[in-house]
C-alpha positions, 0 to 999 in steps of 0.5 A: 565378065572379062576385063576390058583394056582400052588404050586412050588419050584425051581429048578423044571423042572416039575414046569417049564413045567407046567408053560410054558403050562399055559402061552400058555393059557394066564391065570393068574397064582398065583405061591406059592413057598413052599420051601420059605414058610413052611406054604404054604407047609402045605396048599398044603398038606391039599388042595391036601390030602397029595400030596408031589410032586411039582407042584400041580395045582388048576384051581379055586377050581378044583384040577388038580394034578401035571404036568403029569395030567396037560399035560394029561388034555391038550392033551384030550382038558379038560384043555380049558374047565376047564379054561373057 
């Protein structure tokens, strides 16, 4: 199983939704709160080519996107393939 990195902030219902889905997959989640660490916010912008919304999700080195995209790849069955 690959590690999942998720850039979040709080409060953030979209982040909560993404984390809830990922927890059902029993994956290790590395959560980075960009509101607590401005350097991590810059890192997120670089890794996502400028995406400013949260959450931003990476599975291993694969950039998934935000919560909507995560939910979409889960519905299509692609998420399980990405996690393997």
